[in-house]
C-alpha positions in Angstrom: -289.4 71.1 96.8 -287.4 68.4 94.9 -283.8 67.4 95.8 -281.6 67.3 92.6 -279.3 64.5 93.7 -279.3 60.8 94.0 -280.0 59.0 97.1 -277.7 56.3 98.8 -280.1 53.6 97.9 -280.0 54.5 94.1 -276.3 54.5 94.3 -276.1 51.1 95.9 -278.6 49.6 93.4 -276.5 51.0 90.5 -273.2 49.8 91.8 -274.8 46.3 92.5 -276.0 46.1 88.9 -272.5 47.1 87.6 -270.8 44.5 89.8 -273.2 41.8 88.8 -272.8 42.5 85.0 -269.0 42.4 85.6 -269.0 39.0 87.3 -271.2 37.6 84.4 -269.2 39.1 81.6 -265.5 38.6 82.7 -265.3 34.8 82.3 -266.8 35.1 78.8 -264.3 37.9 77.9 -261.4 36.0 79.3 -262.2 32.8 77.3 -262.8 34.8 74.0 -259.4 36.6 74.7 -257.6 33.1 75.2 -259.1 31.9 72.0 -258.0 34.9 70.1 -254.4 34.5 71.2 -254.4 30.8 70.4 -255.8 31.6 66.8 -252.8 34.0 66.4 -250.4 31.3 67.5 -252.0 28.9 65.1 -251.5 31.2 62.2 -247.9 31.8 63.1 -247.2 28.1 63.3 -248.7 27.8 59.7 -246.5 30.6 58.5 -243.3 28.9 60.2 -244.3 25.5 58.5 -244.4 27.3 55.0 -241.0 28.8 55.7 -239.7 25.4 56.7 -240.8 24.1 53.3 -239.2 27.0 51.5 -235.9 26.3 53.5 -236.2 22.6 52.4 -236.4 23.4 48.8 -233.4 25.9 49.0 -231.2 23.3 50.9 -231.3 20.2 48.8 -234.5 18.8 50.2 -233.3 18.8 53.7 -234.5 20.5 57.0 -231.2 19.9 58.6 -229.4 23.0 59.8 -232.5 25.2 59.9 -232.5 27.8 62.5 -235.3 29.8 64.2 -234.2 32.9 62.4 -234.5 31.2 59.1 -238.3 30.5 59.5 -239.2 33.4 61.9 -242.1 35.4 60.3 -241.5 38.9 59.6 -244.5 39.9 61.8 -243.9 37.5 64.6 -246.3 38.6 67.4 -244.5 40.4 70.3 -247.3 40.2 72.7 -245.6 37.6 74.7 -248.5 35.2 75.0 -246.7 32.3 73.2 -243.1 31.2 72.9 -242.3 29.8 69.5 -239.7 27.1 68.7 -238.6 24.3 66.6 -238.3 21.2 68.8 -237.3 18.4 66.5 -235.4 18.6 63.3 -234.1 15.7 61.2 -233.4 15.5 57.5 -237.1 14.9 56.5 -239.0 15.8 59.5 -239.6 18.7 62.0 -242.0 19.8 64.8 -242.8 23.4 65.6 -244.2 24.4 68.9 -246.1 27.3 70.5 -245.9 27.3 74.2 -248.2 29.6 76.0 -246.7 32.0 78.5 -247.9 34.0 81.5 -251.7 34.7 81.5 -252.3 32.8 78.3 -251.0 29.5 80.0 -253.6 30.1 82.8 -256.4 31.1 80.5 -255.9 28.4 78.0 -254.8 25.5 80.3 -257.1 23.1 78.3 -255.0 23.3 75.3 -251.5 24.2 76.4 -248.6 23.7 73.9 -249.7 23.7 70.2 -247.7 21.6 67.8 -247.4 21.3 64.0 -245.2 18.9 62.1 -244.0 18.4 58.4 -247.0 16.3 57.7 -249.4 19.1 58.8 -250.4 17.1 61.8 -251.7 19.5 64.4 -251.5 18.7 68.1 -251.5 19.8 71.7 -249.3 18.4 74.4 -252.0 18.9 77.3 -255.3 18.5 75.4 -257.3 15.4 75.7 -258.7 16.1 72.1 -255.9 18.1 70.3 -257.9 18.7 67.3 -260.4 20.7 69.4 -257.7 23.2 70.2 -257.0 24.1 66.6 -259.4 26.5 65.1 -258.0 26.8 61.6 
């Protein structure tokens, strides 16, 4: 007569396999998630740079007086992975920043704060090789 259930050994083997797969997959997933959020931040910085150029054309070839509301993308991500700001503004130059917040700062500590200026120079405050942080 056969018992129509599972044994404790079968259950433990199944649970061990699930735990092993989880420990192998989680770091890769976390890294991919950080790259995805960084890519979104890069796109947002590029849109903000385009809006800065539009502002300059509309304001007598000067960046002076620009406010974040003037260049904020209509579809600014609200997922709170990055905080966007204008850090330097002169008549002929600017610097935009995307600073990682919360879990993104922990996951992507290698790149940290992304920067973009009026010349299109892409950088990162914390990265040893800033260009490696920019995917676009």
